[in-house]
C-alpha positions in Angstrom: 0.1 0.2 -0.2 2.8 1.9 0.6 4.1 1.1 -2.5 1.0 2.5 -4.3 1.0 5.3 -2.9 4.4 6.2 -3.4 3.9 5.1 -7.3 1.2 7.7 -7.2 2.9 10.7 -5.8 5.8 10.5 -8.5 3.0 10.4 -11.3 1.3 13.6 -10.1 4.8 15.0 -9.9 5.5 14.2 -13.3 2.2 15.5 -14.7 2.6 18.5 -13.4 6.1 19.3 -13.8 6.7 21.9 -16.5 9.5 20.7 -19.3 11.3 23.8 -20.7 11.7 21.9 -23.6 8.4 21.2 -24.4 7.4 24.8 -24.4 9.9 26.1 -26.6 8.1 23.6 -29.3 4.9 24.4 -28.6 6.1 28.2 -29.1 7.5 27.5 -32.3 4.6 25.4 -33.6 2.5 28.5 -32.9 4.6 31.5 -34.1 4.9 29.2 -37.3 1.1 29.0 -37.7 0.8 32.9 -37.0 3.8 33.2 -39.9 1.9 31.1 -42.4 -1.3 33.1 -41.6 0.4 36.2 -42.2 1.8 35.5 -45.0 -1.6 33.9 -46.7 -3.1 37.3 -45.7 -0.5 39.4 -47.3 -0.5 37.4 -50.3 -4.2 37.6 -50.6 -4.3 41.5 -49.4 -1.6 41.9 -52.7 -3.7 39.9 -54.9 -6.5 42.2 -54.1 -4.6 45.2 -54.3 -3.1 44.0 -57.8 -6.9 43.5 -58.9 -8.2 47.0 -58.0 -5.0 48.3 -59.8 -5.3 46.9 -63.3 -7.9 49.1 -64.1 -5.9 51.6 -63.3 -3.7 52.1 -67.1 -7.2 52.4 -68.6 -8.2 55.3 -66.7 -4.8 57.1 -67.9 -5.0 56.9 -71.4 -5.2 60.4 -73.0 -8.2 61.9 -74.5 -7.4 63.8 -77.8 -9.6 65.4 -80.3 -8.9 64.6 -83.6 -10.3 65.5 -87.0 -11.0 64.4 -90.5 -10.5 67.3 -92.6 -11.4 66.1 -95.8 -10.3 68.2 -99.1 -11.0 72.0 -99.2 -11.1 74.0 -101.9 -7.9 76.6 -101.7 -6.6 79.6 -103.5 -3.1 79.1 -104.2 -1.2 82.5 -103.0 2.4 83.4 -103.3 3.9 86.0 -100.8 6.5 88.0 -101.4 8.1 91.6 -100.3 9.8 94.2 -102.9 10.1 98.0 -103.7 7.6 100.4 -104.8 8.5 102.4 -107.9 6.9 103.9 -110.8 5.8 102.0 -113.3 7.2 103.9 -116.5 9.9 105.9 -114.9 10.9 109.1 -116.9 14.3 111.1 -116.6 13.9 114.5 -117.4 16.5 116.6 -118.6 18.4 119.1 -120.9 18.0 118.0 -124.1 19.6 121.4 -125.8 22.9 123.4 -125.1 22.1 124.2 -121.7 22.7 127.3 -119.8 21.5 129.2 -116.9 17.8 128.2 -115.1 16.0 131.0 -114.5 12.9 129.5 -113.4 11.6 125.9 -111.9 8.0 125.7 -113.1 6.9 122.5 -110.9 7.8 120.9 -107.5 7.5 117.2 -106.3 3.9 115.8 -106.0 2.5 117.9 -109.0 0.7 116.2 -112.4 1.9 117.9 -115.6 0.8 116.9 -119.0 2.7 116.1 -122.0 5.1 119.4 -123.7 4.6 121.6 -120.2 7.5 123.7 -119.3 9.1 122.0 -116.0 12.0 124.8 -116.3 13.0 127.6 -118.0 16.8 128.6 -119.2 18.2 132.0 -119.9 18.2 132.9 -123.9 18.8 136.0 -124.4 21.5 135.3 -127.1 19.6 132.7 -128.8 16.6 135.1 -129.0 19.1 137.6 -130.9 20.1 134.6 -133.3 16.4 134.2 -134.1 16.4 137.9 -134.9 19.4 137.9 -137.2 17.8 134.8 -139.1 14.7 136.5 -139.6 15.7 139.7 -141.0 18.3 137.2 -143.6 15.1 135.7 -144.4 13.6 139.0 -145.3 16.3 140.1 -147.2 16.8 136.4 -149.3 13.0 137.2 -150.0 13.6 140.9 -151.6 16.3 139.2 -153.4 14.1 136.7 -154.8 11.2 139.1 -155.5 13.8 141.5 -157.3 15.1 138.2 -159.4 11.4 137.6 -160.5 10.9 141.1 -161.6 13.7 141.2 -163.8 12.7 138.0 -165.2 9.2 139.4 -166.4 10.8 142.4 -168.2 13.3 140.3 -169.8 10.3 138.2 -171.3 8.6 141.3 -172.3 11.4 142.2 -174.2 12.7 139.0 -176.1 10.0 139.7 -178.9 11.3 142.7 -180.0 14.5 141.3 -180.3 16.3 143.2 -177.0 17.1 140.5 -175.1 18.4 137.1 -175.9 17.2 133.7 -174.9 20.9 132.9 -173.4 19.8 136.3 -171.0 16.3 134.9 -170.3 17.7 131.3 -168.9 20.2 133.5 -166.8 17.6 135.4 -165.4 15.7 132.2 -164.7 18.9 130.7 -163.0 19.2 134.1 -160.9 15.6 134.0 -160.1 15.4 130.1 -159.0 19.0 131.0 -157.0 17.3 133.6 -155.2 14.1 131.4 -154.2 16.3 128.8 -152.9 18.3 130.9 -150.7 14.8 132.0 -149.1 14.4 128.5 -148.5 17.6 128.2 -147.1 17.1 131.1 -144.5 13.5 129.9 -143.7 15.1 126.5 -142.9 17.9 128.3 -140.7 15.6 130.2 -138.8 13.5 127.6 -137.9 16.7 125.3 -137.1 17.6 128.4 -134.3 13.8 128.3 -133.2 14.0 124.5 -132.7 17.1 125.4 -130.5 15.9 128.0 -128.4 12.7 126.3 -127.8 14.6 123.4 -126.5 16.2 125.3 -123.9 13.0 125.0 -121.8 13.0 121.6 -120.1 9.7 119.7 -120.8 7.8 117.0 -119.6 7.7 114.2 -122.4 4.4 112.8 -121.1 1.7 113.6 -118.9 2.1 111.9 -115.1 3.5 113.0 -111.7 6.6 114.6 -110.9 8.7 112.4 -108.5 11.9 114.0 -107.8 13.7 117.6 -108.6 17.3 118.4 -108.7 17.8 121.8 -110.2 17.4 125.4 -108.7 17.2 128.8 -110.5 20.6 130.0 -111.3 22.1 126.9 -111.6 24.0 126.1 -115.0 23.0 122.9 -116.7 23.8 121.3 -120.2 23.8 118.0 -121.3 26.3 116.3 -119.2 23.9 117.9 -116.3 22.1 114.5 -115.9 18.9 113.8 -114.4 17.3 117.1 -113.4 13.5 115.4 -112.6 11.6 112.1 -112.4 8.2 111.4 -113.4 6.1 108.7 -113.4 4.0 108.5 -116.8 0.0 108.9 -116.1 0.7 108.4 -112.4 1.2 104.6 -112.4 2.9 102.7 -109.6 4.3 99.1 -109.3 5.4 97.1 -107.0 9.0 95.2 -108.3 8.4 91.6 -105.7 11.4 89.5 -105.3 9.8 86.1 -105.4 11.5 82.6 -105.6 12.2 80.7 -108.1 9.8 78.3 -107.4 6.8 80.3 -107.0 8.0 82.6 -109.5 6.9 79.4 -112.2 3.3 79.7 -110.8 2.6 83.6 -111.6 1.1 84.7 -114.7 0.4 87.9 -116.2 -3.3 89.1 -115.2 -3.1 87.4 -111.6 -4.5 89.4 -109.2 -2.6 90.9 -106.0 -3.2 92.5 -102.7 0.0 94.9 -101.6 0.4 96.6 -98.3 2.8 99.2 -97.6 5.1 98.8 -94.4 4.0 100.9 -91.9 0.1 101.2 -92.5 -2.5 98.9 -92.8 -4.2 99.8 -96.4 -4.3 97.2 -98.8 -3.9 98.3 -102.7 -5.6 96.0 -105.2 -3.4 95.2 -107.9 -2.3 92.9 -110.9 0.6 91.3 -112.3 1.4 92.6 -115.3 5.2 91.3 -115.9 6.9 88.1 -115.3 10.6 88.1 -114.8 11.8 85.9 -117.6 15.1 85.6 -115.9 16.4 84.1 -112.6 19.0 85.9 -109.7 21.7 83.3 -110.2 22.8 84.2 -106.3 19.8 84.7 -104.8 17.8 82.6 -106.8 14.8 85.0 -107.1 12.9 86.5 -110.0 10.8 89.8 -110.1 7.0 89.6 -110.8 6.0 93.4 -111.8 2.5 94.0 -109.8 0.6 97.4 -111.2 -1.1 99.3 -108.7 -3.3 102.5 -109.1 -1.9 106.0 -107.7 -2.5 106.5 -104.4 -0.9 109.2 -101.9 0.0 106.5 -99.8 2.3 104.6 -102.6 5.7 106.6 -102.5 8.4 104.8 -104.7 11.0 104.0 -102.7 9.2 102.1 -100.0 8.7 98.6 -99.0 5.7 96.8 -99.3 4.3 93.5 -99.0 2.1 91.5 -101.7 0.1 88.2 -102.1 -0.4 87.1 -105.5 -3.5 85.1 -106.0 -1.9 82.8 -108.5 -4.7 80.0 -108.3 -6.9 77.4 -106.8 -7.0 73.6 -106.1 -8.1 71.2 -103.5 -6.0 69.8 -100.1 -6.8 69.1 -97.1 -6.9 71.9 -94.5 -5.9 71.5 -90.8 -5.9 74.1 -87.5 -2.2 75.2 -86.9 -2.2 73.3 -83.5 -2.3 70.2 -85.9 0.8 70.5 -87.7 4.0 69.8 -85.5 7.6 70.6 -86.8 11.0 69.4 -85.5 14.4 68.8 -87.1 13.3 66.1 -90.0 10.4 69.0 -90.8 6.6 68.8 -90.4 4.4 66.4 -89.4 1.2 65.3 -88.1 0.4 62.4 -85.6 -3.0 59.8 -86.8 -5.0 57.8 -84.6 -5.0 54.4 -86.3 -7.7 51.7 -86.2 -6.3 50.6 -82.7 -6.3 53.8 -81.4 -2.6 54.2 -81.1 -0.6 57.3 -82.1 1.5 57.2 -85.2 3.4 59.8 -87.1 2.7 60.9 -90.4 5.4 63.3 -92.2 3.8 65.8 -94.2 4.6 69.0 -96.9 2.5 71.9 -95.6 1.3 74.5 -98.1 -0.8 77.9 -98.3 -1.0 79.0 -94.5 -3.9 81.5 -93.8 -6.5 82.6 -91.3 -8.7 79.3 -92.3 -5.7 77.0 -91.5 -3.0 75.1 -93.0 -3.1 73.6 -96.1 -1.2 70.3 -96.8 -0.2 69.7 -99.9 1.2 65.7 -99.4 1.6 63.1 -96.6 -2.5 62.6 -95.7 -5.7 62.6 -98.0 -7.9 64.2 -95.3 -9.8 61.0 -94.4 -7.4 60.1 -91.3 -8.2 60.9 -88.2 -5.6 63.4 -87.1 -5.0 64.8 -83.8 -5.8 68.5 -83.7 -3.8 69.5 -79.9 -2.2 68.0 -77.5 0.6 66.5 -80.3 3.4 67.8 -78.6 2.6 65.8 -75.3 2.1 62.3 -77.5 4.5 59.8 -79.0 4.0 57.4 -81.8 2.8 54.2 -80.6 0.9 55.6 -77.5 -2.7 54.3 -76.9 -5.3 57.3 -76.9 -9.0 58.0 -76.9 -10.3 59.9 -79.8 -13.0 62.4 -79.6 -13.8 63.9 -82.9 -15.1 67.6 -83.3 -18.5 68.4 -83.7 -19.5 68.8 -87.1 -15.8 67.4 -88.6 
């Protein structure tokens, strides 16, 4: 009995004992379970987070505005700059022997008619020469009259035998010589009068006086150069410097609009001559645009011109749709997969209506009209068409 009691006592002691190694094992097992649970939760959360973030790329696709411009009728124009000038510039100088200028009768800006005196030259010597030659004409006429009278008397005496036929011939020759001397004197007088008349500096045609380079008291002659410049009939022109490629598209009769530099007034004109040659250095030629007279048109000034050389069809885009870089001009086109493609284009006429594209697109594509600078080829976008396009 004592033995059994002892055994029980020992058994209770063993059961109630806290073995340190067993506790550590339990802690390790529990920790491992907790770790597995945490890992599972983390994986589950990450999977949920990935699923939630999946739609994000679709939300970041940029929305772009696109248009399909089709084909528009566009006036082909050529723009250029040039100098204003008289359409027919007439230099006026001394055509006679010259002398001292006594009066200047016109000022720049005056209108004159053909033959009107612009300035007069002192002519006292020439006036006396005219008088002398006029007197010689009278002397020659008197001699001719006397010779004719002598011939008439001689003819009356021939029948009586007082005058021979030889005398009649001699007197006839004398009469004819006297008449010839009259003609010579008259011609010399007319010549001197013409020389005297040429002392006046006259307008060669009707028109507008542009410049004056002579003053009273000035001595002028054939070597004095240009004393006045005139614009025939007041007609003006613009001598536009046009690029070689554009020059080939111009024809006489093309309409033009001229705008003098420094003003906003525009003047309608028309091309009347296209240069048949091109400057080999500048690669430019001259298109001469005739414009009517206006006080705002000043020869020697500078002006811009827009010449309408015809019309054609081409896609017309807003300026924001056309981009440029060192490779040239281009647009972005949205393809059937809603991805951006670069399309190189050639730009034609630029006007308030937009930019005409002469090559690279047909006008049926979906072309990005704005925000092109922020796009890259191959990028996916969400296109929205412009209303009415």
